[in-house]
N, CA and C atoms of all chains as a GROMACS GRO file, in nm:
protein
  645
    1UNK      N    1   4.804   1.943  -0.945
    1UNK     CA    2   4.821   1.912  -0.814
    1UNK      C    3   4.955   1.978  -0.753
    2UNK      N    4   4.877   2.003  -0.608
    2UNK     CA    5   4.963   2.087  -0.529
    2UNK      C    6   5.056   1.976  -0.464
    3UNK      N    7   5.199   2.050  -0.486
    3UNK     CA    8   5.299   1.918  -0.428
    3UNK      C    9   5.394   2.021  -0.352
    4UNK      N   10   5.393   1.990  -0.234
    4UNK     CA   11   5.500   2.100  -0.123
    4UNK      C   12   5.611   1.987  -0.078
    5UNK      N   13   5.768   2.072  -0.086
    5UNK     CA   14   5.902   1.998  -0.067
    5UNK      C   15   5.969   2.037   0.020
    6UNK      N   16   6.002   2.019   0.169
    6UNK     CA   17   6.079   2.099   0.256
    6UNK      C   18   6.208   2.103   0.230
    7UNK      N   19   6.294   2.162   0.296
    7UNK     CA   20   6.441   2.099   0.263
    7UNK      C   21   6.510   2.180   0.369
    8UNK      N   22   6.620   2.204   0.432
    8UNK     CA   23   6.736   2.290   0.496
    8UNK      C   24   6.733   2.252   0.668
    9UNK      N   25   6.661   2.100   0.707
    9UNK     CA   26   6.665   2.058   0.852
    9UNK      C   27   6.799   1.991   0.829
   10UNK      N   28   6.814   1.992   0.999
   10UNK     CA   29   6.954   1.947   1.000
   10UNK      C   30   6.975   1.934   1.152
   11UNK      N   31   7.100   1.942   1.221
   11UNK     CA   32   7.135   1.884   1.342
   11UNK      C   33   7.232   2.064   1.398
   12UNK      N   34   7.147   2.093   1.464
   12UNK     CA   35   7.233   2.239   1.508
   12UNK      C   36   7.227   2.230   1.657
   13UNK      N   37   7.330   2.320   1.751
   13UNK     CA   38   7.335   2.314   1.876
   13UNK      C   39   7.249   2.423   1.927
   14UNK      N   40   7.235   2.436   2.061
   14UNK     CA   41   7.120   2.506   2.127
   14UNK      C   42   7.182   2.646   2.090
   15UNK      N   43   7.068   2.733   2.071
   15UNK     CA   44   7.120   2.869   2.066
   15UNK      C   45   7.150   2.917   1.910
   16UNK      N   46   7.159   2.772   1.798
   16UNK     CA   47   7.191   2.849   1.684
   16UNK      C   48   7.090   2.860   1.586
   17UNK      N   49   7.091   2.870   1.463
   17UNK     CA   50   7.041   2.914   1.376
   17UNK      C   51   7.019   2.791   1.275
   18UNK      N   52   6.854   2.755   1.203
   18UNK     CA   53   6.867   2.678   1.108
   18UNK      C   54   6.751   2.744   0.993
   19UNK      N   55   6.769   2.758   0.886
   19UNK     CA   56   6.649   2.832   0.793
   19UNK      C   57   6.606   2.710   0.686
   20UNK      N   58   6.465   2.690   0.714
   20UNK     CA   59   6.391   2.617   0.619
   20UNK      C   60   6.315   2.631   0.501
   21UNK      N   61   6.311   2.558   0.378
   21UNK     CA   62   6.219   2.661   0.265
   21UNK      C   63   6.134   2.482   0.236
   22UNK      N   64   6.043   2.540   0.139
   22UNK     CA   65   5.977   2.489   0.126
   22UNK      C   66   5.913   2.501  -0.027
   23UNK      N   67   5.933   2.432  -0.123
   23UNK     CA   68   5.940   2.445  -0.235
   23UNK      C   69   5.722   2.436  -0.281
   24UNK      N   70   5.693   2.520  -0.383
   24UNK     CA   71   5.594   2.508  -0.408
   24UNK      C   72   5.524   2.481  -0.518
   25UNK      N   73   5.432   2.402  -0.607
   25UNK     CA   74   5.440   2.340  -0.743
   25UNK      C   75   5.276   2.291  -0.734
   26UNK      N   76   5.216   2.404  -0.867
   26UNK     CA   77   5.080   2.346  -0.888
   26UNK      C   78   5.034   2.444  -0.817
   27UNK      N   79   5.034   2.574  -0.752
   27UNK     CA   80   4.984   2.660  -0.701
   27UNK      C   81   5.072   2.799  -0.671
   28UNK      N   82   4.975   2.862  -0.666
   28UNK     CA   83   5.094   2.994  -0.636
   28UNK      C   84   5.109   3.011  -0.475
   29UNK      N   85   5.234   3.034  -0.392
   29UNK     CA   86   5.274   3.052  -0.285
   29UNK      C   87   5.198   3.187  -0.193
   30UNK      N   88   5.207   3.297  -0.279
   30UNK     CA   89   5.212   3.406  -0.321
   30UNK      C   90   5.035   3.453  -0.257
   31UNK      N   91   4.972   3.369  -0.312
   31UNK     CA   92   4.797   3.366  -0.329
   31UNK      C   93   4.754   3.301  -0.223
   32UNK      N   94   4.824   3.208  -0.145
   32UNK     CA   95   4.773   3.136  -0.070
   32UNK      C   96   4.830   3.160   0.092
   33UNK      N   97   4.746   3.107   0.163
   33UNK     CA   98   4.738   3.111   0.358
   33UNK      C   99   4.849   3.009   0.356
   34UNK      N  100   4.974   3.010   0.412
   34UNK     CA  101   5.083   2.902   0.380
   34UNK      C  102   5.163   2.925   0.543
   35UNK      N  103   5.155   2.752   0.610
   35UNK     CA  104   5.203   2.785   0.713
   35UNK      C  105   5.306   2.632   0.796
   36UNK      N  106   5.403   2.657   0.895
   36UNK     CA  107   5.459   2.568   0.930
   36UNK      C  108   5.408   2.499   1.008
   37UNK      N  109   5.396   2.358   1.033
   37UNK     CA  110   5.365   2.299   1.166
   37UNK      C  111   5.445   2.175   1.206
   38UNK      N  112   5.512   2.124   1.296
   38UNK     CA  113   5.591   2.100   1.372
   38UNK      C  114   5.518   1.966   1.450
   39UNK      N  115   5.610   1.806   1.463
   39UNK     CA  116   5.598   1.755   1.565
   39UNK      C  117   5.729   1.710   1.609
   40UNK      N  118   5.724   1.673   1.732
   40UNK     CA  119   5.813   1.618   1.822
   40UNK      C  120   5.822   1.541   1.827
   41UNK      N  121   5.902   1.458   1.885
   41UNK     CA  122   5.951   1.284   1.905
   41UNK      C  123   5.840   1.240   1.975
   42UNK      N  124   5.717   1.173   1.946
   42UNK     CA  125   5.625   1.102   2.039
   42UNK      C  126   5.551   1.224   2.105
   43UNK      N  127   5.498   1.332   2.050
   43UNK     CA  128   5.443   1.420   2.063
   43UNK      C  129   5.336   1.484   1.962
   44UNK      N  130   5.240   1.563   2.002
   44UNK     CA  131   5.138   1.555   1.915
   44UNK      C  132   5.206   1.713   1.823
   45UNK      N  133   5.056   1.705   1.670
   45UNK     CA  134   5.084   1.810   1.606
   45UNK      C  135   5.081   1.930   1.654
   46UNK      N  136   5.177   2.011   1.656
   46UNK     CA  137   5.206   2.178   1.613
   46UNK      C  138   5.221   2.272   1.616
   47UNK      N  139   5.135   2.367   1.548
   47UNK     CA  140   5.111   2.452   1.460
   47UNK      C  141   5.202   2.529   1.517
   48UNK      N  142   5.291   2.648   1.367
   48UNK     CA  143   5.393   2.682   1.418
   48UNK      C  144   5.372   2.837   1.369
   49UNK      N  145   5.371   2.876   1.273
   49UNK     CA  146   5.337   2.996   1.181
   49UNK      C  147   5.277   3.008   1.090
   50UNK      N  148   5.225   3.094   1.031
   50UNK     CA  149   5.098   3.116   0.926
   50UNK      C  150   5.125   3.249   0.862
   51UNK      N  151   5.156   3.272   0.696
   51UNK     CA  152   5.150   3.383   0.665
   51UNK      C  153   5.026   3.409   0.537
   52UNK      N  154   4.944   3.515   0.604
   52UNK     CA  155   4.849   3.508   0.479
   52UNK      C  156   4.874   3.546   0.329
   53UNK      N  157   4.747   3.589   0.263
   53UNK     CA  158   4.810   3.599   0.105
   53UNK      C  159   4.841   3.751   0.128
   54UNK      N  160   4.766   3.800   0.214
   54UNK     CA  161   4.811   3.951   0.252
   54UNK      C  162   4.943   4.000   0.289
   55UNK      N  163   4.958   3.911   0.368
   55UNK     CA  164   5.079   3.931   0.381
   55UNK      C  165   5.147   3.935   0.512
   56UNK      N  166   5.048   3.931   0.597
   56UNK     CA  167   5.020   3.914   0.783
   56UNK      C  168   5.100   3.790   0.796
   57UNK      N  169   5.156   3.800   0.927
   57UNK     CA  170   5.226   3.668   0.997
   57UNK      C  171   5.157   3.650   1.122
   58UNK      N  172   5.138   3.528   1.164
   58UNK     CA  173   5.132   3.512   1.327
   58UNK      C  174   5.190   3.378   1.364
   59UNK      N  175   5.217   3.397   1.498
   59UNK     CA  176   5.305   3.279   1.546
   59UNK      C  177   5.252   3.197   1.644
   60UNK      N  178   5.268   3.103   1.686
   60UNK     CA  179   5.232   3.030   1.844
   60UNK      C  180   5.341   3.081   1.922
   61UNK      N  181   5.304   3.079   2.045
   61UNK     CA  182   5.385   3.162   2.145
   61UNK      C  183   5.505   3.084   2.155
   62UNK      N  184   5.537   2.971   2.122
   62UNK     CA  185   5.663   2.896   2.140
   62UNK      C  186   5.766   2.950   2.077
   63UNK      N  187   5.751   3.037   1.948
   63UNK     CA  188   5.797   3.055   1.898
   63UNK      C  189   5.827   3.151   1.839
   64UNK      N  190   5.717   3.265   1.870
   64UNK     CA  191   5.724   3.397   1.857
   64UNK      C  192   5.822   3.482   1.900
   65UNK      N  193   5.912   3.558   1.850
   65UNK     CA  194   6.063   3.643   1.850
   65UNK      C  195   6.148   3.542   1.801
   66UNK      N  196   6.146   3.417   1.796
   66UNK     CA  197   6.250   3.342   1.753
   66UNK      C  198   6.222   3.330   1.620
   67UNK      N  199   6.137   3.280   1.565
   67UNK     CA  200   6.156   3.224   1.433
   67UNK      C  201   6.039   3.319   1.340
   68UNK      N  202   6.076   3.322   1.214
   68UNK     CA  203   6.031   3.419   1.140
   68UNK      C  204   5.975   3.360   1.005
   69UNK      N  205   5.876   3.395   0.941
   69UNK     CA  206   5.787   3.326   0.855
   69UNK      C  207   5.800   3.402   0.743
   70UNK      N  208   5.835   3.373   0.598
   70UNK     CA  209   5.840   3.455   0.515
   70UNK      C  210   5.814   3.403   0.368
   71UNK      N  211   5.810   3.433   0.236
   71UNK     CA  212   5.796   3.401   0.113
   71UNK      C  213   5.845   3.466   0.030
   72UNK      N  214   5.908   3.365  -0.071
   72UNK     CA  215   5.966   3.454  -0.194
   72UNK      C  216   5.819   3.394  -0.340
   73UNK      N  217   5.768   3.528  -0.380
   73UNK     CA  218   5.662   3.479  -0.468
   73UNK      C  219   5.713   3.449  -0.605
   74UNK      N  220   5.842   3.515  -0.633
   74UNK     CA  221   5.935   3.488  -0.774
   74UNK      C  222   6.003   3.348  -0.749
   75UNK      N  223   6.012   3.299  -0.666
   75UNK     CA  224   6.073   3.143  -0.636
   75UNK      C  225   5.933   3.061  -0.611
   76UNK      N  226   5.847   3.098  -0.560
   76UNK     CA  227   5.734   3.003  -0.512
   76UNK      C  228   5.750   2.969  -0.418
   77UNK      N  229   5.834   3.032  -0.312
   77UNK     CA  230   5.920   2.916  -0.194
   77UNK      C  231   5.846   2.983  -0.055
   78UNK      N  232   5.858   2.912   0.059
   78UNK     CA  233   5.783   2.919   0.196
   78UNK      C  234   5.938   2.948   0.261
   79UNK      N  235   5.949   3.006   0.358
   79UNK     CA  236   6.092   3.035   0.439
   79UNK      C  237   6.023   2.982   0.576
   80UNK      N  238   6.112   2.929   0.668
   80UNK     CA  239   6.111   2.966   0.809
   80UNK      C  240   6.225   2.972   0.879
   81UNK      N  241   6.285   3.116   0.916
   81UNK     CA  242   6.405   3.144   0.949
   81UNK      C  243   6.424   3.105   1.107
   82UNK      N  244   6.477   3.012   1.175
   82UNK     CA  245   6.444   2.989   1.320
   82UNK      C  246   6.594   3.002   1.396
   83UNK      N  247   6.566   3.088   1.472
   83UNK     CA  248   6.675   3.156   1.538
   83UNK      C  249   6.675   3.113   1.729
   84UNK      N  250   6.774   3.100   1.795
   84UNK     CA  251   6.755   3.089   1.906
   84UNK      C  252   6.736   2.939   1.974
   85UNK      N  253   6.776   2.884   1.882
   85UNK     CA  254   6.718   2.706   1.870
   85UNK      C  255   6.724   2.659   2.026
   86UNK      N  256   6.623   2.580   2.047
   86UNK     CA  257   6.637   2.494   2.185
   86UNK      C  258   6.606   2.382   2.154
   87UNK      N  259   6.660   2.290   2.246
   87UNK     CA  260   6.648   2.119   2.236
   87UNK      C  261   6.461   2.104   2.239
   88UNK      N  262   6.430   2.181   2.267
   88UNK     CA  263   6.234   2.132   2.305
   88UNK      C  264   6.226   2.180   2.154
   89UNK      N  265   6.304   2.232   2.029
   89UNK     CA  266   6.267   2.273   1.912
   89UNK      C  267   6.292   2.140   1.822
   90UNK      N  268   6.300   2.078   1.865
   90UNK     CA  269   6.331   1.903   1.791
   90UNK      C  270   6.259   1.874   1.751
   91UNK      N  271   6.198   1.883   1.595
   91UNK     CA  272   6.097   1.775   1.564
   91UNK      C  273   6.129   1.760   1.399
   92UNK      N  274   5.994   1.733   1.381
   92UNK     CA  275   5.962   1.692   1.233
   92UNK      C  276   5.877   1.842   1.152
   93UNK      N  277   5.929   1.920   1.120
   93UNK     CA  278   5.860   2.046   1.044
   93UNK      C  279   5.813   2.016   0.898
   94UNK      N  280   5.683   2.064   0.888
   94UNK     CA  281   5.616   2.034   0.772
   94UNK      C  282   5.550   2.195   0.723
   95UNK      N  283   5.569   2.195   0.618
   95UNK     CA  284   5.502   2.302   0.524
   95UNK      C  285   5.381   2.262   0.456
   96UNK      N  286   5.265   2.358   0.485
   96UNK     CA  287   5.138   2.356   0.493
   96UNK      C  288   5.086   2.409   0.378
   97UNK      N  289   4.983   2.397   0.278
   97UNK     CA  290   4.858   2.477   0.217
   97UNK      C  291   4.758   2.442   0.252
   98UNK      N  292   4.617   2.517   0.347
   98UNK     CA  293   4.548   2.421   0.429
   98UNK      C  294   4.564   2.314   0.457
   99UNK      N  295   4.478   2.207   0.376
   99UNK     CA  296   4.530   2.053   0.433
   99UNK      C  297   4.628   2.000   0.349
  100UNK      N  298   4.698   2.073   0.245
  100UNK     CA  299   4.797   1.985   0.166
  100UNK      C  300   4.940   2.030   0.294
  101UNK      N  301   4.989   1.896   0.256
  101UNK     CA  302   5.166   1.898   0.351
  101UNK      C  303   5.251   1.858   0.213
  102UNK      N  304   5.339   1.885   0.286
  102UNK     CA  305   5.504   1.818   0.208
  102UNK      C  306   5.532   1.740   0.356
  103UNK      N  307   5.629   1.631   0.299
  103UNK     CA  308   5.644   1.542   0.385
  103UNK      C  309   5.764   1.552   0.519
  104UNK      N  310   5.781   1.668   0.543
  104UNK     CA  311   5.873   1.722   0.649
  104UNK      C  312   6.013   1.708   0.613
  105UNK      N  313   6.045   1.770   0.681
  105UNK     CA  314   6.211   1.802   0.668
  105UNK      C  315   6.256   1.838   0.857
  106UNK      N  316   6.344   1.684   0.922
  106UNK     CA  317   6.387   1.662   1.053
  106UNK      C  318   6.486   1.796   1.098
  107UNK      N  319   6.452   1.835   1.219
  107UNK     CA  320   6.544   1.952   1.289
  107UNK      C  321   6.569   1.874   1.386
  108UNK      N  322   6.676   1.864   1.454
  108UNK     CA  323   6.747   1.829   1.563
  108UNK      C  324   6.830   1.940   1.640
  109UNK      N  325   6.762   1.973   1.733
  109UNK     CA  326   6.870   2.040   1.826
  109UNK      C  327   6.973   1.975   1.955
  110UNK      N  328   7.082   1.959   1.931
  110UNK     CA  329   7.150   1.908   2.011
  110UNK      C  330   7.281   1.946   2.037
  111UNK      N  331   7.331   1.937   2.185
  111UNK     CA  332   7.481   1.984   2.184
  111UNK      C  333   7.572   1.845   2.158
  112UNK      N  334   4.390   3.399   2.030
  112UNK     CA  335   4.422   3.337   1.954
  112UNK      C  336   4.247   3.255   2.018
  113UNK      N  337   4.253   3.138   1.874
  113UNK     CA  338   4.154   3.034   1.884
  113UNK      C  339   4.213   2.928   1.932
  114UNK      N  340   4.178   2.816   2.045
  114UNK     CA  341   4.220   2.750   2.114
  114UNK      C  342   4.106   2.591   2.089
  115UNK      N  343   4.190   2.485   2.043
  115UNK     CA  344   4.109   2.395   1.980
  115UNK      C  345   4.137   2.268   2.108
  116UNK      N  346   4.018   2.240   2.174
  116UNK     CA  347   3.973   2.119   2.279
  116UNK      C  348   3.934   2.043   2.208
  117UNK      N  349   4.041   1.920   2.176
  117UNK     CA  350   3.931   1.775   2.144
  117UNK      C  351   3.942   1.691   2.262
  118UNK      N  352   3.838   1.581   2.245
  118UNK     CA  353   3.816   1.501   2.334
  118UNK      C  354   3.722   1.357   2.313
  119UNK      N  355   3.774   1.217   2.347
  119UNK     CA  356   3.859   1.227   2.489
  119UNK      C  357   3.999   1.246   2.407
  120UNK      N  358   4.083   1.181   2.491
  120UNK     CA  359   4.199   1.193   2.453
  120UNK      C  360   4.248   1.068   2.422
  121UNK      N  361   4.192   0.972   2.501
  121UNK     CA  362   4.180   0.832   2.460
  121UNK      C  363   4.057   0.787   2.445
  122UNK      N  364   4.047   0.706   2.350
  122UNK     CA  365   3.954   0.592   2.307
  122UNK      C  366   3.956   0.447   2.311
  123UNK      N  367   3.894   0.421   2.384
  123UNK     CA  368   3.910   0.275   2.370
  123UNK      C  369   3.776   0.186   2.334
  124UNK      N  370   3.793   0.109   2.218
  124UNK     CA  371   3.690   0.042   2.111
  124UNK      C  372   3.730  -0.073   2.073
  125UNK      N  373   3.573  -0.134   1.995
  125UNK     CA  374   3.631  -0.277   1.897
  125UNK      C  375   3.608  -0.252   1.774
  126UNK      N  376   3.682  -0.309   1.705
  126UNK     CA  377   3.591  -0.368   1.550
  126UNK      C  378   3.434  -0.332   1.553
  127UNK      N  379   3.408  -0.269   1.486
  127UNK     CA  380   3.235  -0.271   1.465
  127UNK      C  381   3.178  -0.182   1.507
  128UNK      N  382   3.241  -0.110   1.636
  128UNK     CA  383   3.189   0.013   1.706
  128UNK      C  384   3.158   0.087   1.668
  129UNK      N  385   3.060   0.206   1.659
  129UNK     CA  386   3.042   0.374   1.654
  129UNK      C  387   3.106   0.447   1.748
  130UNK      N  388   3.216   0.515   1.683
  130UNK     CA  389   3.303   0.620   1.766
  130UNK      C  390   3.262   0.782   1.697
  131UNK      N  391   3.287   0.827   1.824
  131UNK     CA  392   3.269   0.972   1.823
  131UNK      C  393   3.358   1.069   1.882
  132UNK      N  394   3.463   1.157   1.831
  132UNK     CA  395   3.540   1.262   1.869
  132UNK      C  396   3.497   1.390   1.847
  133UNK      N  397   3.514   1.425   1.984
  133UNK     CA  398   3.460   1.588   1.958
  133UNK      C  399   3.601   1.709   1.937
  134UNK      N  400   3.552   1.789   1.875
  134UNK     CA  401   3.653   1.915   1.899
  134UNK      C  402   3.594   2.022   1.896
  135UNK      N  403   3.637   2.128   2.026
  135UNK     CA  404   3.562   2.254   2.013
  135UNK      C  405   3.645   2.363   2.031
  136UNK      N  406   3.615   2.479   1.942
  136UNK     CA  407   3.718   2.609   1.896
  136UNK      C  408   3.659   2.706   2.040
  137UNK      N  409   3.742   2.788   2.052
  137UNK     CA  410   3.688   2.855   2.153
  137UNK      C  411   3.642   2.992   2.090
  138UNK      N  412   3.634   3.015   1.968
  138UNK     CA  413   3.549   3.104   1.948
  138UNK      C  414   3.485   3.039   1.806
  139UNK      N  415   3.408   3.161   1.714
  139UNK     CA  416   3.341   3.065   1.628
  139UNK      C  417   3.434   3.082   1.510
  140UNK      N  418   3.464   2.939   1.397
  140UNK     CA  419   3.516   2.950   1.324
  140UNK      C  420   3.498   2.876   1.183
  141UNK      N  421   3.363   2.914   1.184
  141UNK     CA  422   3.252   2.874   1.100
  141UNK      C  423   3.294   2.744   1.047
  142UNK      N  424   3.368   2.680   0.925
  142UNK     CA  425   3.330   2.568   0.914
  142UNK      C  426   3.489   2.497   0.835
  143UNK      N  427   3.559   2.594   0.923
  143UNK     CA  428   3.722   2.606   0.881
  143UNK      C  429   3.750   2.530   0.976
  144UNK      N  430   3.783   2.394   0.938
  144UNK     CA  431   3.787   2.248   1.032
  144UNK      C  432   3.833   2.146   0.954
  145UNK      N  433   3.976   2.099   0.948
  145UNK     CA  434   3.978   1.979   0.896
  145UNK      C  435   3.997   1.840   1.027
  146UNK      N  436   4.022   1.723   0.992
  146UNK     CA  437   4.011   1.612   1.061
  146UNK      C  438   4.131   1.532   1.028
  147UNK      N  439   4.266   1.478   1.069
  147UNK     CA  440   4.336   1.384   1.037
  147UNK      C  441   4.361   1.276   1.115
  148UNK      N  442   4.417   1.188   1.028
  148UNK     CA  443   4.478   1.025   1.106
  148UNK      C  444   4.587   1.033   1.116
  149UNK      N  445   4.635   0.991   1.193
  149UNK     CA  446   4.811   0.994   1.171
  149UNK      C  447   4.858   0.864   1.244
  150UNK      N  448   4.948   0.750   1.220
  150UNK     CA  449   4.964   0.635   1.187
  150UNK      C  450   5.111   0.645   1.246
  151UNK      N  451   5.172   0.536   1.342
  151UNK     CA  452   5.304   0.567   1.387
  151UNK      C  453   5.411   0.607   1.249
  152UNK      N  454   5.487   0.636   1.294
  152UNK     CA  455   5.575   0.657   1.202
  152UNK      C  456   5.560   0.729   1.079
  153UNK      N  457   5.403   0.797   1.054
  153UNK     CA  458   5.392   0.805   0.875
  153UNK      C  459   5.330   0.975   0.890
  154UNK      N  460   5.334   1.041   0.840
  154UNK     CA  461   5.263   1.173   0.818
  154UNK      C  462   5.097   1.189   0.835
  155UNK      N  463   5.033   1.274   0.908
  155UNK     CA  464   4.900   1.272   0.897
  155UNK      C  465   4.824   1.311   0.784
  156UNK      N  466   4.720   1.221   0.787
  156UNK     CA  467   4.636   1.185   0.660
  156UNK      C  468   4.501   1.254   0.651
  157UNK      N  469   4.481   1.356   0.583
  157UNK     CA  470   4.345   1.400   0.584
  157UNK      C  471   4.239   1.335   0.598
  158UNK      N  472   4.110   1.358   0.644
  158UNK     CA  473   4.002   1.254   0.640
  158UNK      C  474   3.926   1.355   0.634
  159UNK      N  475   3.854   1.472   0.644
  159UNK     CA  476   3.758   1.565   0.659
  159UNK      C  477   3.816   1.677   0.588
  160UNK      N  478   3.750   1.778   0.523
  160UNK     CA  479   3.829   1.888   0.495
  160UNK      C  480   3.660   2.001   0.543
  161UNK      N  481   3.678   2.129   0.582
  161UNK     CA  482   3.598   2.201   0.608
  161UNK      C  483   3.476   2.148   0.660
  162UNK      N  484   3.499   2.102   0.776
  162UNK     CA  485   3.436   2.047   0.891
  162UNK      C  486   3.330   1.898   0.826
  163UNK      N  487   3.272   1.869   0.718
  163UNK     CA  488   3.180   1.792   0.674
  163UNK      C  489   3.268   1.722   0.502
  164UNK      N  490   3.325   1.778   0.493
  164UNK     CA  491   3.356   1.717   0.337
  164UNK      C  492   3.458   1.583   0.342
  165UNK      N  493   3.407   1.513   0.289
  165UNK     CA  494   3.508   1.364   0.301
  165UNK      C  495   3.626   1.400   0.156
  166UNK      N  496   3.729   1.406   0.224
  166UNK     CA  497   3.875   1.367   0.137
  166UNK      C  498   3.842   1.283   0.035
  167UNK      N  499   3.904   1.276  -0.106
  167UNK     CA  500   3.880   1.159  -0.201
  167UNK      C  501   3.972   1.040  -0.140
  168UNK      N  502   3.899   0.918  -0.147
  168UNK     CA  503   3.986   0.816  -0.128
  168UNK      C  504   3.960   0.793   0.022
  169UNK      N  505   3.885   0.860   0.126
  169UNK     CA  506   3.871   0.814   0.202
  169UNK      C  507   3.740   0.713   0.243
  170UNK      N  508   3.780   0.600   0.325
  170UNK     CA  509   3.603   0.542   0.325
  170UNK      C  510   3.504   0.605   0.355
  171UNK      N  511   3.351   0.582   0.354
  171UNK     CA  512   3.250   0.608   0.375
  171UNK      C  513   3.205   0.638   0.544
  172UNK      N  514   3.266   0.568   0.598
  172UNK     CA  515   3.252   0.517   0.758
  172UNK      C  516   3.288   0.666   0.798
  173UNK      N  517   3.364   0.699   0.755
  173UNK     CA  518   3.420   0.860   0.812
  173UNK      C  519   3.310   0.962   0.746
  174UNK      N  520   3.283   1.031   0.891
  174UNK     CA  521   3.182   1.146   0.817
  174UNK      C  522   3.249   1.279   0.952
  175UNK      N  523   3.198   1.389   0.927
  175UNK     CA  524   3.240   1.483   1.027
  175UNK      C  525   3.102   1.613   0.991
  176UNK      N  526   3.118   1.620   1.081
  176UNK     CA  527   3.012   1.732   1.146
  176UNK      C  528   3.005   1.874   1.236
  177UNK      N  529   2.942   1.954   1.259
  177UNK     CA  530   2.946   2.063   1.296
  177UNK      C  531   2.986   2.186   1.254
  178UNK      N  532   2.956   2.308   1.282
  178UNK     CA  533   3.006   2.467   1.286
  178UNK      C  534   3.024   2.498   1.356
  179UNK      N  535   3.080   2.632   1.356
  179UNK     CA  536   3.100   2.731   1.469
  179UNK      C  537   3.206   2.695   1.555
  180UNK      N  538   3.172   2.635   1.629
  180UNK     CA  539   3.253   2.612   1.767
  180UNK      C  540   3.294   2.471   1.827
  181UNK      N  541   3.143   2.377   1.784
  181UNK     CA  542   3.159   2.239   1.803
  181UNK      C  543   3.169   2.155   1.670
  182UNK      N  544   3.214   2.037   1.662
  182UNK     CA  545   3.229   1.998   1.550
  182UNK      C  546   3.286   1.797   1.613
  183UNK      N  547   3.262   1.726   1.562
  183UNK     CA  548   3.250   1.582   1.550
  183UNK      C  549   3.297   1.532   1.438
  184UNK      N  550   3.404   1.430   1.486
  184UNK     CA  551   3.439   1.309   1.370
  184UNK      C  552   3.382   1.153   1.411
  185UNK      N  553   3.288   1.137   1.362
  185UNK     CA  554   3.222   0.938   1.334
  185UNK      C  555   3.301   0.880   1.279
  186UNK      N  556   3.291   0.759   1.321
  186UNK     CA  557   3.339   0.658   1.260
  186UNK      C  558   3.248   0.554   1.262
  187UNK      N  559   3.186   0.534   1.144
  187UNK     CA  560   3.027   0.455   1.161
  187UNK      C  561   3.018   0.324   1.224
  188UNK      N  562   3.123   0.260   1.162
  188UNK     CA  563   3.168   0.103   1.207
  188UNK      C  564   3.313   0.081   1.199
  189UNK      N  565   3.365   0.094   1.289
  189UNK     CA  566   3.550   0.072   1.325
  189UNK      C  567   3.614  -0.034   1.301
  190UNK      N  568   3.713  -0.034   1.161
  190UNK     CA  569   3.767  -0.117   1.125
  190UNK      C  570   3.930  -0.150   1.159
  191UNK      N  571   3.969  -0.242   1.161
  191UNK     CA  572   4.116  -0.271   1.227
  191UNK      C  573   4.221  -0.152   1.173
  192UNK      N  574   4.209  -0.074   1.026
  192UNK     CA  575   4.293  -0.016   1.015
  192UNK      C  576   4.262   0.138   1.083
  193UNK      N  577   4.161   0.140   1.136
  193UNK     CA  578   4.118   0.284   1.195
  193UNK      C  579   4.164   0.310   1.338
  194UNK      N  580   4.235   0.186   1.380
  194UNK     CA  581   4.313   0.236   1.541
  194UNK      C  582   4.455   0.330   1.495
  195UNK      N  583   4.447   0.474   1.562
  195UNK     CA  584   4.556   0.536   1.501
  195UNK      C  585   4.509   0.670   1.645
  196UNK      N  586   4.594   0.776   1.572
  196UNK     CA  587   4.511   0.927   1.681
  196UNK      C  588   4.506   0.973   1.526
  197UNK      N  589   4.403   1.064   1.571
  197UNK     CA  590   4.334   1.168   1.516
  197UNK      C  591   4.353   1.275   1.555
  198UNK      N  592   4.340   1.414   1.495
  198UNK     CA  593   4.362   1.552   1.546
  198UNK      C  594   4.254   1.640   1.445
  199UNK      N  595   4.207   1.717   1.508
  199UNK     CA  596   4.111   1.842   1.451
  199UNK      C  597   4.201   1.945   1.418
  200UNK      N  598   4.193   2.066   1.340
  200UNK     CA  599   4.275   2.187   1.339
  200UNK      C  600   4.201   2.281   1.242
  201UNK      N  601   4.189   2.388   1.361
  201UNK     CA  602   4.164   2.491   1.260
  201UNK      C  603   4.251   2.553   1.121
  202UNK      N  604   4.210   2.581   1.008
  202UNK     CA  605   4.235   2.557   0.891
  202UNK      C  606   4.347   2.676   0.953
  203UNK      N  607   4.507   2.632   0.902
  203UNK     CA  608   4.623   2.722   0.906
  203UNK      C  609   4.631   2.794   1.072
  204UNK      N  610   4.600   2.709   1.159
  204UNK     CA  611   4.603   2.690   1.284
  204UNK      C  612   4.612   2.618   1.422
  205UNK      N  613   4.569   2.648   1.520
  205UNK     CA  614   4.619   2.556   1.611
  205UNK      C  615   4.556   2.416   1.619
  206UNK      N  616   4.602   2.327   1.650
  206UNK     CA  617   4.539   2.180   1.623
  206UNK      C  618   4.484   2.136   1.812
  207UNK      N  619   4.365   2.013   1.789
  207UNK     CA  620   4.316   1.961   1.900
  207UNK      C  621   4.460   1.894   1.970
  208UNK      N  622   4.432   1.842   2.091
  208UNK     CA  623   4.542   1.765   2.186
  208UNK      C  624   4.563   1.635   2.146
  209UNK      N  625   4.461   1.616   2.040
  209UNK     CA  626   4.460   1.472   1.981
  209UNK      C  627   4.399   1.368   2.024
  210UNK      N  628   4.366   1.266   2.001
  210UNK     CA  629   4.248   1.134   2.024
  210UNK      C  630   4.325   0.980   1.971
  211UNK      N  631   4.350   0.917   2.110
  211UNK     CA  632   4.427   0.821   2.056
  211UNK      C  633   4.289   0.692   2.072
  212UNK      N  634   4.288   0.619   1.976
  212UNK     CA  635   4.187   0.551   1.920
  212UNK      C  636   4.288   0.420   1.922
  213UNK      N  637   4.239   0.350   2.084
  213UNK     CA  638   4.307   0.196   2.123
  213UNK      C  639   4.213   0.064   2.073
  214UNK      N  640   4.228  -0.024   2.074
  214UNK     CA  641   4.150  -0.166   2.049
  214UNK      C  642   4.156  -0.196   2.214
  215UNK      N  643   3.972  -0.220   2.211
  215UNK     CA  644   3.956  -0.274   2.353
  215UNK      C  645   3.995  -0.416   2.364
   0.00000   0.00000   0.00000
């Protein structure tokens, strides 16, 4: 059974950094297409970034240049390094493998 | 980037109605499309995967069709539990804007 568990959320000031992690079980993160998705309070679902099994990465325009998606195949984990955080990055962040999602971790950017 | 356009943004319907939500991709995405249902305060729940496959445990009144650039989600007979927001998503990529299904 595919399971995904996110961690690393919290409160950070504007301009700060945060690193999210997602632990996968029941499958190989390194052999999968893995994504981060977020949902700001009261807003719709927003795709953030993807890393393909071959290693290519893609980002939404809203996070390009500030966020970096990566994986550690030895630990079977997916990460999202978030720099230069803004108040509009406040959201519940989910990691996903195709249609399987974790329960999310909350990121709040506020002064 | 492939953009996903979902319509309508709001849909008012009654219990028992048949409703259809449309999702259009800006380029051919074959059948790499999923439909999700989300209720307030809850995580999204997958209804349909690969455009037309019903996820295990999802009632058969839900169905998906389409391929390429045009896709539909149909609910054959609305039940009270179906009033929620629905999203389409190209696998590992963009979502549609969402359709809020409201009680008429």
